[in-house]
DSSP file (Angstrom, degrees, kcal/mol; ACC not computed):
  #  RESIDUE AA STRUCTURE BP1 BP2  ACC     N-H-->O    O-->H-N    N-H-->O    O-->H-N    TCO  KAPPA ALPHA  PHI   PSI    X-CA   Y-CA   Z-CA
    1    1 A M              0   0    0      0, 0.0   105,-0.9     0, 0.0     2,-0.3   0.000 360.0 360.0 360.0 151.3    0.0    0.0   -0.1
    2    2 A D    >>  -     0   0    0      1,-0.1     4,-2.1   103,-0.1     3,-1.0  -0.595 360.0-137.0 -76.9 129.6    1.1    3.5   -0.6
    3    3 A S  H 3> S+     0   0    0     -2,-0.3     4,-0.5     1,-0.2    -1,-0.1   0.709 101.2  63.8 -63.7 -20.5    2.1    5.1    2.6
    4    4 A A  H 34 S+     0   0    0      1,-0.2    -1,-0.2     2,-0.1     4,-0.2   0.874 125.0  13.2 -70.1 -35.2    0.2    8.3    1.6
    5    5 A V  H <> S+     0   0    0     -3,-1.0     4,-2.9     2,-0.1     5,-0.2   0.446 103.0  96.6-116.4  -4.3   -3.1    6.5    1.5
    6    6 A G  H  X S+     0   0    0     -4,-2.1     4,-2.9     2,-0.2     5,-0.2   0.923  86.7  44.2 -56.0 -55.8   -2.3    3.3    3.3
    7    7 A D  H  X S+     0   0    0     -4,-0.5     4,-2.3     1,-0.2    -1,-0.2   0.917 114.1  51.9 -58.6 -44.5   -3.5    4.4    6.8
    8    8 A E  H  > S+     0   0    0      1,-0.2     4,-2.2     2,-0.2    -2,-0.2   0.947 111.3  46.4 -56.6 -52.6   -6.6    5.8    5.3
    9    9 A L  H  X S+     0   0    0     -4,-2.9     4,-1.8     1,-0.2    -2,-0.2   0.875 110.2  51.9 -66.3 -38.9   -7.4    2.7    3.4
   10   10 A L  H  X S+     0   0    0     -4,-2.9     4,-0.8    -5,-0.2    -1,-0.2   0.879 109.2  51.2 -65.6 -31.0   -6.8    0.4    6.3
   11   11 A G  H  < S+     0   0    0     -4,-2.3     3,-0.5    -5,-0.2     4,-0.4   0.893 110.8  48.2 -64.4 -41.8   -9.1    2.5    8.4
   12   12 A Q  H  < S+     0   0    0     -4,-2.2     3,-0.3     1,-0.2    -2,-0.2   0.848 120.9  35.6 -64.7 -37.4  -11.8    2.3    5.8
   13   13 A F  H >< S+     0   0    0     -4,-1.8     3,-0.9    -5,-0.2    -1,-0.2   0.371  88.8  93.9-104.7   2.8  -11.6   -1.3    5.3
   14   14 A S  T 3< S+     0   0    0     -4,-0.8    -1,-0.2    -3,-0.5    -2,-0.1   0.791  98.1  34.2 -68.2 -33.5  -10.8   -2.6    8.9
   15   15 A G  T 3  S+     0   0    0     -4,-0.4    -1,-0.2    -3,-0.3    -2,-0.1   0.202  94.9 115.1-108.3  15.8  -14.4   -3.2    9.7
   16   16 A S    <   -     0   0    0     -3,-0.9    -3,-0.1     1,-0.0    -4,-0.0  -0.323  60.8-134.4 -82.9 168.2  -15.6   -4.3    6.2
   17   17 A S        -     0   0    0     -2,-0.1    -3,-0.1     2,-0.0    -2,-0.1  -0.922  23.5-150.0-120.8  97.9  -16.9   -7.8    5.4
   18   18 A P        -     0   0    0      0, 0.0     2,-0.3     0, 0.0    -5,-0.0  -0.370  12.5-160.5 -72.9 156.6  -15.3   -8.8    2.2
   19   19 A R        -     0   0    0     -2,-0.0     2,-0.5     2,-0.0    -2,-0.0  -0.911  14.3-128.8-132.4 152.5  -17.2  -11.2   -0.1
   20   20 A V        -     0   0    0     -2,-0.3     2,-0.3     0, 0.0     0, 0.0  -0.918  27.0-172.3-105.1 132.8  -16.3  -13.5   -2.9
   21   21 A T        -     0   0    0     -2,-0.5     2,-0.1     1,-0.0    -2,-0.0  -0.915  24.1-107.4-125.4 153.6  -18.2  -13.2   -6.1
   22   22 A R        -     0   0    0     -2,-0.3     2,-0.1     1,-0.1     3,-0.1  -0.386  32.9-111.0 -74.6 151.4  -18.2  -15.3   -9.2
   23   23 A F        -     0   0    0     -2,-0.1     2,-0.1     1,-0.1    -1,-0.1  -0.468  34.7-107.8 -71.8 152.9  -16.6  -14.2  -12.4
   24   24 A A     >  -     0   0    0     -2,-0.1     4,-2.9     1,-0.1     5,-0.2  -0.470  37.5-103.6 -70.5 160.0  -18.9  -13.5  -15.4
   25   25 A N  H  > S+     0   0    0      1,-0.2     4,-2.4     2,-0.2     5,-0.1   0.851 122.1  50.8 -57.6 -43.8  -18.7  -16.0  -18.0
   26   26 A L  H  > S+     0   0    0      2,-0.2     4,-2.5     1,-0.2    -1,-0.2   0.911 110.3  49.9 -58.0 -50.1  -16.5  -13.8  -20.2
   27   27 A Q  H  > S+     0   0    0      1,-0.2     4,-2.5     2,-0.2    -2,-0.2   0.937 111.4  48.0 -55.9 -47.9  -14.1  -13.1  -17.4
   28   28 A A  H  X S+     0   0    0     -4,-2.9     4,-2.6     1,-0.2     5,-0.2   0.918 111.0  51.5 -62.1 -42.9  -13.8  -16.8  -16.6
   29   29 A A  H  X S+     0   0    0     -4,-2.4     4,-1.7     2,-0.2    -1,-0.2   0.938 111.8  46.1 -61.5 -47.0  -13.2  -17.7  -20.2
   30   30 A I  H  X S+     0   0    0     -4,-2.5     4,-2.2     1,-0.2     3,-0.3   0.946 111.7  52.5 -54.7 -51.1  -10.4  -15.1  -20.6
   31   31 A G  H  X S+     0   0    0     -4,-2.5     4,-2.0     1,-0.2    -2,-0.2   0.863 107.9  50.7 -55.0 -40.4   -8.8  -16.2  -17.4
   32   32 A L  H  X S+     0   0    0     -4,-2.6     4,-1.0     2,-0.2    -1,-0.2   0.825 108.5  51.8 -71.7 -26.5   -8.8  -19.9  -18.5
   33   33 A L  H  < S+     0   0    0     -4,-1.7     4,-0.4    -3,-0.3     3,-0.3   0.876 110.2  49.8 -73.1 -33.5   -7.1  -18.9  -21.8
   34   34 A H  H >X S+     0   0    0     -4,-2.2     3,-1.6     1,-0.2     4,-0.9   0.878 103.4  61.3 -70.7 -34.2   -4.4  -17.0  -19.8
   35   35 A L  H 3< S+     0   0    0     -4,-2.0     4,-0.4     1,-0.3     3,-0.4   0.836  96.6  59.0 -58.0 -32.4   -3.9  -20.0  -17.7
   36   36 A D  T 3< S+     0   0    0     -4,-1.0    -1,-0.3    -3,-0.3    -2,-0.2   0.707 113.0  38.3 -62.0 -24.1   -2.8  -21.9  -20.7
   37   37 A Q  T <> S+     0   0    0     -3,-1.6     4,-2.3    -4,-0.4     3,-0.4   0.443  87.0  96.8-108.5  -3.5    0.0  -19.5  -21.3
   38   38 A I  H  X S+     0   0    0     -4,-0.9     4,-3.1    -3,-0.4     5,-0.2   0.858  80.8  54.0 -61.9 -41.7    1.1  -18.8  -17.7
   39   39 A D  H  > S+     0   0    0     -4,-0.4     4,-1.9     1,-0.2    -1,-0.2   0.869 110.4  46.1 -64.0 -34.8    4.0  -21.3  -17.6
   40   40 A A  H  > S+     0   0    0     -3,-0.4     4,-1.8     2,-0.2    -2,-0.2   0.891 114.7  49.0 -73.4 -36.5    5.6  -19.9  -20.8
   41   41 A F  H  X S+     0   0    0     -4,-2.3     4,-2.7     1,-0.2     5,-0.2   0.958 112.5  46.4 -62.7 -46.9    5.2  -16.3  -19.5
   42   42 A N  H  X S+     0   0    0     -4,-3.1     4,-2.5     1,-0.2     5,-0.2   0.924 112.4  49.9 -67.6 -39.4    6.6  -17.1  -16.2
   43   43 A E  H  X S+     0   0    0     -4,-1.9     4,-1.7     1,-0.2    -1,-0.2   0.802 110.8  51.3 -66.7 -31.6    9.6  -18.9  -17.8
   44   44 A G  H  X S+     0   0    0     -4,-1.8     4,-2.4     2,-0.2     5,-0.2   0.911 110.7  48.3 -67.6 -46.6   10.2  -15.9  -20.1
   45   45 A A  H  X S+     0   0    0     -4,-2.7     4,-2.1     2,-0.2    -2,-0.2   0.881 110.3  50.7 -63.6 -38.0   10.2  -13.6  -17.2
   46   46 A R  H  X S+     0   0    0     -4,-2.5     4,-2.5    -5,-0.2    -1,-0.2   0.924 110.9  50.3 -60.8 -44.6   12.6  -15.8  -15.2
   47   47 A R  H  X S+     0   0    0     -4,-1.7     4,-2.5     1,-0.2    -2,-0.2   0.929 110.7  47.1 -60.4 -46.8   14.9  -15.9  -18.2
   48   48 A N  H  X S+     0   0    0     -4,-2.4     4,-2.0    89,-0.3    -1,-0.2   0.889 112.0  51.1 -62.6 -39.0   14.9  -12.1  -18.7
   49   49 A A  H  X S+     0   0    0     -4,-2.1     4,-1.8    -5,-0.2    -1,-0.2   0.866 110.4  49.3 -63.0 -39.6   15.6  -11.6  -14.9
   50   50 A Q  H  X S+     0   0    0     -4,-2.5     4,-2.7     2,-0.2     5,-0.2   0.869 108.7  51.8 -70.6 -37.5   18.5  -14.0  -15.0
   51   51 A I  H  X S+     0   0    0     -4,-2.5     4,-2.0     1,-0.2    -2,-0.2   0.919 112.6  46.8 -60.0 -40.5   20.0  -12.3  -18.1
   52   52 A L  H  X S+     0   0    0     -4,-2.0     4,-1.4     2,-0.2    -2,-0.2   0.849 112.2  50.8 -71.5 -36.0   19.7   -9.0  -16.2
   53   53 A T  H  X S+     0   0    0     -4,-1.8     4,-1.1     1,-0.2     3,-0.3   0.953 112.5  44.8 -66.8 -48.1   21.2  -10.5  -13.1
   54   54 A E  H  < S+     0   0    0     -4,-2.7     3,-0.3     1,-0.2    -2,-0.2   0.891 113.9  51.2 -62.2 -38.7   24.2  -12.0  -14.9
   55   55 A G  H  < S+     0   0    0     -4,-2.0    -1,-0.2    -5,-0.2    -2,-0.2   0.776 116.7  39.3 -68.6 -26.6   24.7   -8.7  -16.8
   56   56 A L  H >< S+     0   0    0     -4,-1.4     3,-1.5    -3,-0.3    -1,-0.2   0.529  86.2 128.3-103.7  -9.2   24.7   -6.6  -13.7
   57   57 A G  T 3<  +     0   0    0     -4,-1.1     3,-0.1    -3,-0.3    -3,-0.0  -0.104  69.6  20.2 -56.5 147.1   26.7   -9.0  -11.4
   58   58 A G  T 3  S+     0   0    0      1,-0.3     2,-0.3     4,-0.1    -1,-0.2   0.467  82.6 140.1  75.2   7.6   29.6   -7.6   -9.5
   59   59 A M    <   -     0   0    0     -3,-1.5    -1,-0.3     1,-0.1     3,-0.2  -0.659  39.2-158.9 -79.0 134.9   28.6   -4.0   -9.8
   60   60 A T  S    S+     0   0    0     -2,-0.3    -1,-0.1     1,-0.2    22,-0.0   0.712  84.8  61.6 -81.9 -24.6   29.3   -2.0   -6.5
   61   61 A S  S    S+     0   0    0     20,-0.1    21,-2.8    21,-0.0     2,-0.3   0.608 106.4  46.0 -79.8 -14.5   26.9    0.9   -7.2
   62   62 A I  E     -A   81   0A   0     19,-0.2     2,-0.5    -3,-0.2    19,-0.2  -0.932  68.0-144.8-131.4 157.5   23.8   -1.3   -7.2
   63   63 A E  E     -A   80   0A   0     17,-2.7    17,-2.1    -2,-0.3    -3,-0.1  -0.962  20.9-147.1-119.9 115.8   22.5   -4.1   -5.1
   64   64 A L        -     0   0    0     -2,-0.5    15,-0.1    15,-0.2     3,-0.1  -0.247  33.7 -81.1 -76.4 164.9   20.7   -6.9   -6.8
   65   65 A P        -     0   0    0      0, 0.0    -1,-0.2     0, 0.0    14,-0.0  -0.380  58.9 -94.3 -66.9 149.1   17.7   -8.9   -5.4
   66   66 A P        -     0   0    0      0, 0.0     2,-0.3     0, 0.0     3,-0.1  -0.246  45.2-153.4 -54.5 146.3   18.8  -11.7   -3.1
   67   67 A S        +     0   0    0      1,-0.1     4,-0.1    -3,-0.1     3,-0.1  -0.817  61.1  56.0-117.5 164.7   19.2  -15.1   -4.9
   68   68 A G  S    S+     0   0    0      2,-0.3     2,-1.0    -2,-0.3    -1,-0.1   0.061  76.1 100.2 104.2 -23.0   18.9  -18.6   -3.6
   69   69 A S  S    S-     0   0    0     -3,-0.1    -1,-0.1     0, 0.0     2,-0.0  -0.771  94.6 -47.7-104.0 105.6   15.5  -18.6   -2.1
   70   70 A G  S    S-     0   0    0     -2,-1.0    -2,-0.3     1,-0.1     0, 0.0  -0.278  78.3 -71.5  78.4-164.5   13.0  -20.1   -4.4
   71   71 A D        -     0   0    0     -4,-0.1    -1,-0.1    -2,-0.0   -25,-0.1  -0.748  55.2-152.5-130.3  82.8   12.6  -19.4   -8.0
   72   72 A P        -     0   0    0      0, 0.0     2,-0.6     0, 0.0    -2,-0.0  -0.260   8.1-147.5 -67.5 152.0   11.1  -15.8   -8.2
   73   73 A I        -     0   0    0    -24,-0.0     2,-0.5     3,-0.0     3,-0.2  -0.966  20.6-162.1-113.0 108.9    9.0  -14.7  -11.1
   74   74 A Y        +     0   0    0     -2,-0.6     3,-0.2   -32,-0.2   -25,-0.1  -0.815  26.3 173.6 -95.1 133.5    9.6  -11.0  -11.6
   75   75 A V  S    S+     0   0    0     -2,-0.5    62,-2.7     1,-0.4     2,-0.5   0.723  93.1  25.0 -85.6 -48.8    7.3   -8.8  -13.6
   76   76 A Y  E    S- B   0 136A   0     60,-0.2    -1,-0.4    -3,-0.2    60,-0.3  -0.985  86.3-142.9-119.4 123.0    9.3   -5.9  -12.5
   77   77 A Y  E     - B   0 135A   0     58,-3.4    58,-2.2    -2,-0.5     2,-0.3  -0.708  23.8-155.6 -88.1 121.8   12.9   -6.7  -11.6
   78   78 A P  E     + B   0 134A   0      0, 0.0     2,-0.3     0, 0.0    56,-0.2  -0.725  18.8 167.8-102.7 148.6   13.9   -4.5   -8.6
   79   79 A F  E     - B   0 133A   0     54,-2.2    54,-2.2    -2,-0.3     2,-0.4  -0.970  31.8-116.6-154.1 157.0   17.3   -3.4   -7.5
   80   80 A K  E     -AB  63 132A   0    -17,-2.1   -17,-2.7    -2,-0.3     2,-0.6  -0.676  18.0-150.4 -92.7 138.9   18.8   -0.8   -5.1
   81   81 A V  E     -A   62   0A   0     50,-2.4     3,-0.5    -2,-0.4     5,-0.4  -0.923  22.1-142.5-104.6 119.7   20.9    2.0   -6.4
   82   82 A K    >   +     0   0    0    -21,-2.8     3,-1.0    -2,-0.6   -21,-0.0  -0.278  69.9  33.0 -81.1 163.7   23.5    3.1   -3.7
   83   83 A G  T 3  S-     0   0    0      1,-0.2    -1,-0.2     2,-0.1   -22,-0.0   0.704 121.1 -73.2  68.0  24.5   24.8    6.5   -2.8
   84   84 A G  T 3  S+     0   0    0     -3,-0.5     3,-0.2     1,-0.1    -1,-0.2   0.775 101.6 123.4  63.3  24.9   21.6    8.4   -3.4
   85   85 A K    <>  +     0   0    0     -3,-1.0     4,-2.5   -24,-0.2     5,-0.2   0.227  26.8 109.5-100.9  11.9   22.1    8.1   -7.2
   86   86 A R  H  > S+     0   0    0     -5,-0.4     4,-2.3     1,-0.2    -1,-0.2   0.875  81.0  45.5 -58.1 -40.0   18.9    6.5   -8.1
   87   87 A D  H  > S+     0   0    0     -3,-0.2     4,-2.6     2,-0.2    -1,-0.2   0.856 110.4  56.2 -68.5 -37.3   17.4    9.5   -9.9
   88   88 A Q  H  > S+     0   0    0      2,-0.2     4,-2.5     1,-0.2    -2,-0.2   0.944 110.5  42.5 -56.2 -50.9   20.6   10.1  -11.7
   89   89 A L  H  X S+     0   0    0     -4,-2.5     4,-2.6     2,-0.2     5,-0.2   0.941 111.9  55.7 -62.1 -45.9   20.7    6.5  -13.2
   90   90 A R  H  X S+     0   0    0     -4,-2.3     4,-2.4    -5,-0.2    -2,-0.2   0.933 110.9  44.1 -54.6 -49.3   16.9    6.8  -14.0
   91   91 A H  H  X S+     0   0    0     -4,-2.6     4,-2.1     1,-0.2    -1,-0.2   0.940 113.6  52.8 -60.3 -48.0   17.6   10.1  -16.0
   92   92 A F  H  X S+     0   0    0     -4,-2.5     4,-0.7     1,-0.2    -1,-0.2   0.897 109.4  46.6 -51.2 -47.3   20.6    8.4  -17.6
   93   93 A L  H ><>S+     0   0    0     -4,-2.6     5,-3.0     1,-0.2     3,-0.6   0.872 108.6  55.6 -72.3 -37.0   18.7    5.4  -18.7
   94   94 A L  H ><5S+     0   0    0     -4,-2.4     3,-1.6     1,-0.2    -1,-0.2   0.909 104.5  54.4 -60.9 -37.2   15.8    7.5  -20.1
   95   95 A R  H 3<5S+     0   0    0     -4,-2.1    -1,-0.2     1,-0.3    -2,-0.2   0.745 110.1  48.2 -64.3 -22.5   18.3    9.4  -22.3
   96   96 A H  T <<5S-     0   0    0     -4,-0.7    -1,-0.3    -3,-0.6    -2,-0.2   0.246 127.0 -95.0-103.7  10.4   19.3    6.0  -23.6
   97   97 A G  T < 5S+     0   0    0     -3,-1.6     2,-0.5     1,-0.2    -3,-0.2   0.590  85.0 118.2  94.4   9.7   15.9    4.7  -24.4
   98   98 A F      < -     0   0    0     -5,-3.0     2,-0.3    -8,-0.1    -1,-0.2  -0.948  44.2-158.1-119.4 131.0   15.1    2.7  -21.2
   99   99 A D        +     0   0    0     -2,-0.5     2,-0.3    -3,-0.1    37,-0.2  -0.662  13.4 179.2 -98.7 155.7   12.2    3.5  -18.9
  100  100 A S        -     0   0    0     -2,-0.3     2,-0.4    35,-0.1    35,-0.2  -0.849  17.4-131.2-140.7 175.8   12.1    2.3  -15.3
  101  101 A K  E     -C  134   0A   0     33,-2.0    33,-1.9    -2,-0.3     2,-0.2  -0.994  12.2-122.8-135.5 141.3    9.7    2.7  -12.6
  102  102 A L  E     -C  133   0A   0     -2,-0.4    31,-0.2    31,-0.2    28,-0.1  -0.536  51.4 -88.7 -72.0 149.5    9.9    3.8   -8.9
  103  103 A T        -     0   0    0     29,-0.5    -1,-0.1    26,-0.4    29,-0.0  -0.280  26.1-157.6 -62.2 146.7    8.5    1.2   -6.5
  104  104 A D  S    S+     0   0    0     -3,-0.1     2,-0.5     2,-0.1    -1,-0.1   0.198  71.7  90.3-106.9   9.5    4.8    1.4   -5.8
  105  105 A M        -     0   0    0   -103,-0.1     2,-0.2    24,-0.0  -103,-0.1  -0.951  66.2-152.7-108.9 121.0    5.4   -0.5   -2.5
  106  106 A S        -     0   0    0   -105,-0.9     2,-0.2    -2,-0.5    -2,-0.1  -0.588  34.3 -88.5 -90.5 153.3    6.1    1.6    0.6
  107  107 A D    >   -     0   0    0     -2,-0.2     3,-2.0     1,-0.2     4,-0.2  -0.449  35.4-136.0 -55.5 122.6    8.0    0.5    3.6
  108  108 A C  G >  S+     0   0    0      1,-0.3     3,-2.5    -2,-0.2     6,-0.4   0.808  98.7  72.9 -62.7 -26.4    5.4   -1.1    6.0
  109  109 A F  G 3  S+     0   0    0      1,-0.3    -1,-0.3     4,-0.1     7,-0.1   0.697  89.1  61.7 -65.4 -12.1    6.9    0.6    9.0
  110  110 A R  G <  S+     0   0    0     -3,-2.0     2,-0.5    12,-0.1    -1,-0.3   0.589  87.8  86.4 -84.4  -9.2    5.4    3.9    7.7
  111  111 A L  S X> S-     0   0    0     -3,-2.5     3,-2.1    -4,-0.2     4,-0.6  -0.789  82.5-131.2 -99.0 136.3    1.9    2.5    8.0
  112  112 A R  G >4 S+     0   0    0     -2,-0.5     3,-1.2     1,-0.3    -1,-0.1   0.819 103.5  61.9 -51.9 -39.3    0.2    2.8   11.4
  113  113 A A  G 34 S+     0   0    0      1,-0.3    -1,-0.3    -3,-0.0    -4,-0.1   0.726 107.7  43.4 -64.3 -23.6   -0.8   -0.8   11.6
  114  114 A F  G <4 S+     0   0    0     -3,-2.1    -1,-0.3    -6,-0.4     2,-0.2   0.417  88.7 108.0-103.7   0.6    2.9   -2.0   11.5
  115  115 A R    <<  -     0   0    0     -3,-1.2     3,-0.1    -4,-0.6     6,-0.1  -0.572  63.0-143.3 -83.3 143.7    4.4    0.5   13.9
  116  116 A E  S    S+     0   0    0     -2,-0.2     2,-0.3     1,-0.2    -1,-0.1   0.888  85.3   1.3 -61.7 -43.0    5.5   -0.7   17.3
  117  117 A E  S >  S-     0   0    0     -3,-0.0     3,-1.7     0, 0.0    -1,-0.2  -0.965  94.4 -78.3-145.4 157.9    4.4    2.6   18.9
  118  118 A E  T 3  S+     0   0    0     -2,-0.3    -2,-0.0     1,-0.3    -6,-0.0  -0.310 116.2  18.7 -56.7 135.7    2.7    5.8   17.7
  119  119 A G  T >  S+     0   0    0      1,-0.1     3,-0.6    -3,-0.0    -1,-0.3   0.411  89.9 111.1  79.6   4.5    5.2    8.1   16.0
  120  120 A S  T <   +     0   0    0     -3,-1.7     3,-0.4     1,-0.2    -2,-0.1   0.398  57.2  80.6 -87.5   5.5    7.8    5.5   15.2
  121  121 A G  T 3  S+     0   0    0      1,-0.2    -1,-0.2   -11,-0.1     3,-0.2   0.542  85.9  50.4 -93.0  -6.1    7.3    5.5   11.6
  122  122 A D  S <  S+     0   0    0     -3,-0.6     3,-0.3     1,-0.1    -1,-0.2   0.284  89.1  75.2-117.0   9.5    9.3    8.6   10.5
  123  123 A D        +     0   0    0     -3,-0.4    -1,-0.1     1,-0.2    -2,-0.1   0.069  62.9  96.9-115.6  26.7   12.8    8.1   12.1
  124  124 A H  S    S-     0   0    0      1,-0.3    -1,-0.2    -3,-0.2    -2,-0.0   0.232  75.9-139.7 -98.2  13.8   14.3    5.4    9.9
  125  125 A G        +     0   0    0     -3,-0.3    -1,-0.3     2,-0.0     2,-0.3  -0.361  69.1  12.8  67.9-144.2   16.3    7.7    7.7
  126  126 A T  S    S-     0   0    0      1,-0.1     2,-0.1    -2,-0.0     5,-0.0  -0.505  82.2-139.7 -69.3 127.9   16.4    6.9    3.9
  127  127 A S    >   -     0   0    0     -2,-0.3     3,-1.2     1,-0.1     4,-0.3  -0.485  20.0-112.1 -88.2 162.3   13.8    4.3    3.2
  128  128 A L  G >> S+     0   0    0      1,-0.3     3,-2.5     2,-0.2     4,-1.1   0.910 116.4  64.1 -56.0 -43.0   14.2    1.3    0.8
  129  129 A E  G 34 S+     0   0    0      1,-0.3   -26,-0.4     2,-0.2     3,-0.3   0.809  95.3  60.1 -53.1 -31.4   11.6    3.0   -1.6
  130  130 A D  G <4 S+     0   0    0     -3,-1.2    -1,-0.3     1,-0.2   -44,-0.2   0.516 110.4  39.9 -78.5  -4.2   14.1    5.9   -2.0
  131  131 A T  T <4 S+     0   0    0     -3,-2.5   -50,-2.4    -4,-0.3     2,-0.2   0.572  93.8 104.6-115.7 -16.6   16.8    3.6   -3.5
  132  132 A L  E  <  +B   80   0A   0     -4,-1.1   -29,-0.5    -3,-0.3     2,-0.4  -0.498  39.0 179.0 -84.6 138.6   14.8    1.2   -5.6
  133  133 A L  E     -BC  79 102A   0    -54,-2.2   -54,-2.2    -2,-0.2     2,-0.4  -0.951  14.0-154.2-122.4 146.9   14.4    1.1   -9.4
  134  134 A E  E     -BC  78 101A   0    -33,-1.9   -33,-2.0    -2,-0.4     2,-0.4  -0.968   4.5-162.4-125.0 138.6   12.3   -1.4  -11.2
  135  135 A F  E     -B   77   0A   0    -58,-2.2   -58,-3.4    -2,-0.4     2,-0.2  -0.987  25.1-119.3-123.2 133.3   12.6   -2.7  -14.7
  136  136 A C  E     +B   76   0A   0     -2,-0.4   -60,-0.2   -60,-0.3   -61,-0.1  -0.464  28.6 179.1 -62.2 125.3    9.9   -4.6  -16.7
  137  137 A V        +     0   0    0    -62,-2.7   -89,-0.3    -2,-0.2   -88,-0.2   0.033  18.3 157.5-120.3  27.7   11.1   -8.1  -17.6
  138  138 A Y    >   -     0   0    0    -63,-0.3     3,-1.8     1,-0.2   -63,-0.1  -0.187  54.9-113.5 -50.9 150.4    8.0   -9.4  -19.4
  139  139 A P  T 3  S+     0   0    0      0, 0.0    -1,-0.2     0, 0.0     4,-0.1   0.644 111.4  69.5 -62.9 -17.6    8.8  -12.2  -21.8
  140  140 A V  T 3  S+     0   0    0      2,-0.1     2,-0.5     3,-0.0    -2,-0.1   0.698  78.6  93.2 -76.7 -14.3    8.0  -10.1  -24.8
  141  141 A I  S <  S-     0   0    0     -3,-1.8     5,-0.0     1,-0.1   -93,-0.0  -0.703  87.1-116.5 -74.7 121.3   11.1   -8.0  -24.2
  142  142 A S     >  -     0   0    0     -2,-0.5     4,-2.1     1,-0.1     5,-0.2  -0.158   7.9-122.7 -59.4 152.1   13.8   -9.5  -26.2
  143  143 A E  H  > S+     0   0    0      1,-0.2     4,-2.6     2,-0.2     5,-0.2   0.875 114.5  56.3 -59.0 -37.0   16.9  -11.0  -24.8
  144  144 A R  H  > S+     0   0    0      2,-0.2     4,-2.5     1,-0.2    -1,-0.2   0.917 107.2  48.3 -61.0 -44.8   18.9   -8.5  -26.8
  145  145 A R  H  > S+     0   0    0      1,-0.2     4,-2.3     2,-0.2    -1,-0.2   0.902 111.9  48.9 -64.2 -39.5   17.1   -5.6  -25.3
  146  146 A I  H  X S+     0   0    0     -4,-2.1     4,-2.0     2,-0.2    -2,-0.2   0.920 111.1  49.3 -65.5 -42.2   17.6   -6.9  -21.8
  147  147 A R  H  X S+     0   0    0     -4,-2.6     4,-2.6     1,-0.2    -2,-0.2   0.921 111.7  50.8 -62.6 -43.6   21.4   -7.5  -22.5
  148  148 A R  H  X S+     0   0    0     -4,-2.5     4,-2.5     2,-0.2    -1,-0.2   0.900 105.3  55.6 -62.8 -41.4   21.5   -3.9  -23.8
  149  149 A L  H  X S+     0   0    0     -4,-2.3     4,-2.4     2,-0.2     5,-0.2   0.947 109.4  47.2 -54.6 -53.1   19.8   -2.6  -20.6
  150  150 A A  H  X S+     0   0    0     -4,-2.0     4,-2.3     1,-0.2    -1,-0.2   0.876 111.0  50.9 -61.8 -38.7   22.5   -4.2  -18.6
  151  151 A H  H  X S+     0   0    0     -4,-2.6     4,-2.5     2,-0.2    -1,-0.2   0.917 110.4  50.5 -62.1 -38.6   25.3   -2.8  -20.9
  152  152 A V  H  X S+     0   0    0     -4,-2.5     4,-1.6     2,-0.2    -2,-0.2   0.888 110.4  48.3 -75.0 -36.4   23.8    0.7  -20.5
  153  153 A I  H  X S+     0   0    0     -4,-2.4     4,-1.8    -5,-0.2    -1,-0.2   0.890 110.0  52.4 -71.1 -33.9   23.7    0.5  -16.8
  154  154 A R  H  X S+     0   0    0     -4,-2.3     4,-2.0    -5,-0.2     3,-0.3   0.962 107.2  52.4 -59.6 -48.2   27.3   -0.7  -16.7
  155  155 A S  H  X S+     0   0    0     -4,-2.5     4,-1.0     1,-0.3    -1,-0.2   0.853 107.3  52.8 -58.7 -33.7   28.3    2.3  -18.8
  156  156 A W  H >< S+     0   0    0     -4,-1.6     3,-0.6     1,-0.2    -1,-0.3   0.929 108.9  49.7 -63.9 -42.3   26.7    4.6  -16.3
  157  157 A D  H 3< S+     0   0    0     -4,-1.8    -2,-0.2    -3,-0.3    -1,-0.2   0.836 113.1  45.6 -66.7 -32.9   28.5    3.0  -13.5
  158  158 A Q  H 3<        0   0    0     -4,-2.0    -1,-0.2     1,-0.2    -2,-0.2   0.638 360.0 360.0 -80.8 -14.7   31.9    3.3  -15.3
  159  159 A G    <<        0   0    0     -4,-1.0    -1,-0.2    -3,-0.6    -2,-0.2   0.487 360.0 360.0 -90.2 360.0   31.2    6.9  -16.4
């Protein structure tokens, strides 16, 4: 949840009674068609994330997602940019034809429901969300383009 509206949304829905509704026939048919393709989509996303991981490995100015736990399927591949240079890298990439996105997930400690005590949500310094950049790794993005993205990020780091 976005910290700007998270507490408000949590307050509005804390007393609600969610209900499960059935899909309309058209929605169900579309969903079933997508299920037939989900394994290929997931494998392509894994492949692109792996290419990016290999291409960016060993860089000191960024921190890649942790590896080794499970087999993550990224839609958006996140990494941390160190030294307060996230926006600098983002602008560099835009000039070279690559878009990125800032994370849409806020640190949970900023939400009242996750604070240990009132007022403890604002004293943690730079939050994770201020360092993250995310890149789309949908399987429709070619391996060549993913490799070029890694090359451009490396050229920024060396420049």
